[in-house]
C-alpha positions in Angstrom: -10.0 24.1 27.4 -10.7 21.2 25.3 -10.8 17.9 27.2 -8.8 15.0 25.9 -9.2 11.5 27.4 -6.2 9.3 27.1 -5.8 5.7 28.3 -2.5 5.6 30.4 -0.8 2.4 31.2 1.5 2.3 34.3 4.7 0.6 33.4 6.4 -1.3 36.0 9.1 -4.1 36.4 11.0 -2.8 33.4 14.8 -2.9 33.4 16.9 -1.7 30.4 19.7 0.4 29.2 19.4 4.1 28.4 19.5 4.9 24.7 19.0 7.7 22.3 15.6 8.2 20.8 15.5 6.5 17.5 13.2 7.1 14.5 10.4 4.6 13.7 11.7 2.4 11.0 11.3 -1.2 9.9 14.7 -2.2 8.3 16.1 -5.3 6.8 19.4 -6.5 5.3 17.8 -8.9 2.8 15.3 -8.6 0.0 11.8 -10.0 0.2 12.4 -12.7 -2.5 9.0 -14.2 -3.6 7.5 -13.9 0.0 4.7 -11.5 0.0 4.6 -11.2 3.8 8.3 -9.9 3.7 7.4 -7.0 1.3 6.9 -3.5 2.9 3.5 -1.8 2.5 2.6 1.7 1.5 -0.7 3.2 0.8 -2.9 6.3 0.9 -6.3 4.9 1.6 -7.3 4.4 -2.1 -4.0 3.2 -3.5 -1.7 0.6 -2.0 1.5 -1.3 -2.9 3.8 -4.0 -1.6 7.5 -3.1 -2.1 9.6 -6.3 -2.4 12.9 -4.5 -2.4 14.5 -7.2 -4.8 17.6 -6.2 -6.6 17.8 -7.6 -10.1 14.0 -7.8 -10.6 11.9 -5.5 -8.4 8.2 -6.0 -7.8 5.7 -3.4 -6.9 2.5 -5.2 -6.3 -0.5 -2.7 -6.8 -3.9 -2.3 -5.2 -6.8 0.0 -5.8 -9.6 0.0 -3.2 -12.6 -0.5 -5.7 -10.9 -3.4 -7.5 -13.2 -6.3 -6.5 -14.5 -9.4 -8.2 -18.1 -9.4 -9.6 -20.2 -6.4 -10.0 -23.5 -4.8 -8.8 -25.9 -7.5 -7.7 -28.5 -8.4 -5.0 -27.7 -11.3 -2.8 -30.4 -11.1 -0.2 -32.7 -14.0 0.2 -36.3 -13.3 -0.8 -37.7 -15.7 1.8 -35.9 -13.9 4.7 -38.7 -11.6 5.8 -41.4 -14.2 6.0 -39.2 -16.5 7.9 -37.8 -14.1 10.5 -40.9 -14.4 13.0 -40.6 -18.2 13.1 -36.8 -18.0 13.6 -37.5 -15.6 16.5 -40.1 -18.0 18.0 -37.9 -21.0 17.8 -35.0 -18.9 19.6 -37.4 -17.8 22.3 -38.6 -21.4 22.7 -35.0 -22.6 23.3 -34.9 -24.5 20.1 -31.7 -23.0 18.7 -30.6 -25.8 16.4 -34.0 -25.7 14.6 -33.8 -21.9 14.4 -30.2 -22.2 12.9 -31.5 -24.6 10.2 -34.4 -22.5 9.3 -32.1 -19.4 9.2 -29.6 -21.1 7.0 -32.4 -22.1 4.5 -34.4 -19.0 4.5 -32.2 -15.9 5.5 -28.8 -16.9 4.3 -28.1 -15.9 0.7 -28.9 -18.4 -2.2 -26.5 -16.7 -4.4 -23.1 -14.9 -3.8 -21.8 -14.7 -0.2 -19.7 -11.8 -1.1 -17.0 -10.7 -3.5 -13.1 -10.8 -3.3 -10.8 -7.9 -3.2 -8.3 -8.3 -5.9 -4.8 -7.0 -6.8 -4.5 -4.7 -9.9 -1.3 -6.4 -10.9 2.4 -5.6 -10.5 5.0 -3.2 -11.9 8.1 -5.1 -12.5 11.5 -3.5 -12.8 14.4 -5.5 -14.3 18.0 -4.3 -13.7 20.4 -6.3 -15.9 23.8 -6.9 -14.2 22.6 -6.3 -10.7 22.5 -9.9 -9.4 25.8 -9.5 -7.6 25.6 -6.7 -4.9 26.8 -5.6 -1.6 25.8 -3.2 1.3 21.9 -4.2 0.8 19.5 -2.3 2.9 15.9 -1.6 2.8 13.5 0.1 5.2 9.9 1.4 5.8 10.1 4.8 7.5 6.9 4.7 9.5 7.2 8.4 10.5 7.1 9.5 6.9 5.4 6.6 5.0 8.2 6.1 2.6 9.8 2.8 1.6 13.6 2.9 0.7 16.0 0.2 -0.8 19.7 0.8 -1.4 22.6 -1.5 -2.5 25.9 -1.3 -4.2 27.1 -2.9 -7.6 30.7 -2.5 -8.2 31.5 1.1 -7.2 27.9 2.5 -7.8 25.3 2.8 -5.0 21.8 2.6 -6.2 18.8 4.0 -4.1 15.0 3.6 -4.6 12.4 5.5 -2.7 8.6 5.0 -3.0 5.4 6.4 -1.6 1.9 6.5 -2.1 0.7 10.2 -2.2 -2.6 11.1 -0.6 -2.6 14.7 -1.9 -1.6 13.7 -5.5 -3.4 10.4 -5.7 -0.3 8.5 -7.4 2.4 6.0 -6.4 5.7 7.4 -7.2 9.3 6.0 -7.1 12.6 7.8 -7.4 15.6 5.9 -8.5 19.1 7.3 -8.3 22.7 6.1 -9.1 25.7 7.6 -7.2 27.5 8.0 -10.5 26.3 9.7 -13.7 24.8 7.6 -16.5 24.9 4.3 -14.5 21.1 3.9 -14.1 19.5 1.4 -16.6 16.4 -0.7 -16.3 13.2 -1.8 -17.9 9.5 -1.5 -16.6 6.7 -3.8 -17.4 3.2 -4.7 -16.0 1.9 -8.1 -15.1 -1.6 -9.1 -13.8 -3.6 -12.2 -12.9 -6.8 -10.7 -14.6 -8.1 -12.1 -17.7 -8.9 -10.4 -20.0 -6.3 -7.7 -19.6 -4.0 -5.7 -21.8 -0.5 -4.3 -21.2 1.1 -2.1 -23.8 3.1 1.1 -24.5 1.7 4.2 -26.1 3.1 6.8 -28.5 3.2 9.2 -25.5 5.9 6.7 -23.8 3.3 5.6 -21.4 3.0 2.0 -20.1 -0.6 1.0 -19.6 -2.5 -1.9 -18.0 -6.2 -2.3 -18.4 -8.6 -5.2 -17.5 -11.7 -6.4 -15.9 -12.1 -8.1 -12.6 -13.0 -11.8 -12.1 -16.4 -13.5 -12.0 -17.1 -15.0 -8.6 -20.0 -17.2 -7.3 -22.0 -16.7 -10.5 -21.5 -12.8 -10.4 -19.9 -11.5 -13.5 -16.8 -9.4 -13.1 -17.6 -5.9 -14.2 -15.1 -3.5 -12.6 -12.8 -2.1 -15.1 -9.5 -0.8 -14.2 -6.6 1.3 -15.7 -3.1 1.7 -14.7 -0.8 4.1 -16.3 3.0 4.5 -15.7 5.2 7.3 -16.9 9.0 7.7 -16.4 10.9 11.0 -16.2 14.7 10.7 -16.5 17.7 12.8 -15.5 20.1 12.1 -18.5 20.0 8.9 -20.5 17.4 7.9 -23.0 13.8 6.5 -22.6 12.9 3.8 -25.2 9.8 1.6 -25.6 8.9 -1.8 -27.1 5.5 -3.2 -27.2 5.2 -4.0 -23.4 8.0 -2.2 -21.7 9.6 1.2 -21.0 13.3 1.0 -21.0 15.8 3.5 -19.4 19.4 3.5 -20.5 22.4 5.5 -19.1 20.4 7.7 -16.8 21.6 9.3 -13.5 18.1 9.3 -12.0 14.6 8.4 -12.8 11.1 9.0 -11.3 8.4 6.6 -12.0 4.7 7.8 -11.7 1.9 5.3 -11.4 -1.8 6.2 -11.5 -4.7 3.7 -11.2 -8.4 4.2 -11.3 -11.7 2.2 -12.0 -15.1 2.7 -13.5 -16.5 2.3 -10.0 -18.8 5.1 -8.9 -20.8 3.5 -6.2 -22.0 0.0 -5.1 -24.6 0.0 -7.9 -23.0 2.3 -10.5 -20.0 1.3 -12.8 -20.4 4.2 -15.2 -17.2 6.0 -14.4 -14.5 6.5 -17.0 -11.3 4.7 -15.7 -9.2 5.8 -18.5 -10.0 9.6 -17.9 -9.6 9.3 -14.3 -6.2 7.6 -14.3 -5.0 10.1 -17.0 -6.1 13.0 -14.8 -4.2 11.7 -11.8 -1.1 11.2 -13.7 -1.0 14.4 -15.6 -1.3 16.4 -12.5 1.3 14.5 -10.7 3.8 14.1 -13.5 4.2 17.9 -13.6 5.9 17.7 -10.2 9.3 16.4 -9.1 9.7 13.6 -6.6 10.6 16.3 -3.9 7.4 18.3 -4.8 5.4 15.2 -4.3 7.2 14.1 -1.1 6.8 17.2 1.0 2.9 17.5 0.8 2.8 13.7 1.2 4.7 13.8 4.5 2.7 16.7 5.8 -0.6 15.1 5.0 0.5 11.8 6.7 2.0 13.4 9.7 -1.1 15.4 10.3 -2.7 12.2 11.5 0.4 10.2 12.5 1.6 12.8 14.9 -1.7 13.0 16.9 -0.6 10.3 19.2 2.9 9.4 20.3 4.1 6.6 22.7 7.5 7.1 24.2 8.8 4.3 26.4 12.2 5.2 27.7 14.5 4.2 30.6 15.6 7.0 33.1 19.2 8.1 33.1 21.8 5.6 34.3 23.4 2.4 32.8 21.1 -0.1 34.7 18.2 1.9 35.8 15.2 0.1 37.1 12.9 3.2 36.6 10.9 3.8 33.5 8.8 6.5 32.1 5.9 6.2 29.7 5.0 9.4 27.9 1.8 9.4 25.9 1.1 12.4 23.7 -2.4 13.0 22.6 -3.1 16.2 20.6 0.3 17.5 21.8 -0.4 17.3 25.5 2.0 15.0 27.3 1.0 12.8 30.3 3.8 11.1 32.2 3.8 8.1 34.4 6.8 6.8 36.3 7.1 3.2 37.6 9.8 1.6 39.6 10.4 -2.2 40.1 9.7 -3.6 43.4 
């Protein structure tokens, strides 16, 4: 039998009402507005996004793990090896201040102290006529790693669900309207990076390309590519120079693929265009549901390994409590009573 070590906390002095088990969700009745900290995070380890849940102009702020300022460089101090014995001697002699001064001069870098992780940019969705709404609700389903926003305009309820798929390496959002032909919006990219380029293609794709920033004298060399496609149910898909435009659809699925030229810490020879196109092509052949099912399974493979269940015993004002900790599906129970 495989042994499993779990740290178990004895819960005492807890008074509460009995309640039904609830799913793990963060939920809100207001959009994020312009506050980054209010947005809901999704991610798959390589890609990440902050979902603002705004109604008239939704923001999906995008990250990719290798989008950093600068590029391959050495920032070690060439004087460090020769100075190390003297720094040690000063420490052992109790001369910590002198040791610190020498280390600052001879061991700390004379160049870059490190690079900055940077956002790719944002996909912005504009919904004309949605400034007045009711029944607003947004949530992050922590058990499924899916963010959701819903609201009503007139007699139509609009719903958005978005996830970052680990199996399929894309961010995907499904938008639906409760009545046929009532979903219309435009999608465009924005980014802080210069130089950058956002445009549409003849294949009805919206693309974003750019290079990361210089920092502390190190030239930005990480090139990134983002590609978005939209698949609609009903309606039409139009384009202009910088936007995809959906008119009169009943539902739409937005696919977002992002890649860079990063191969390893000293190699930026990758093809960001081919990588992003490869991710997108594979995912675009699948419906939102076909992406959702393996996404949830892959996520819960790790999420369900540990479960904390803090619940009160039966009774309207019970002073007893039970903490159930599940590790690899083996429950351990601890009961505590006030007093």
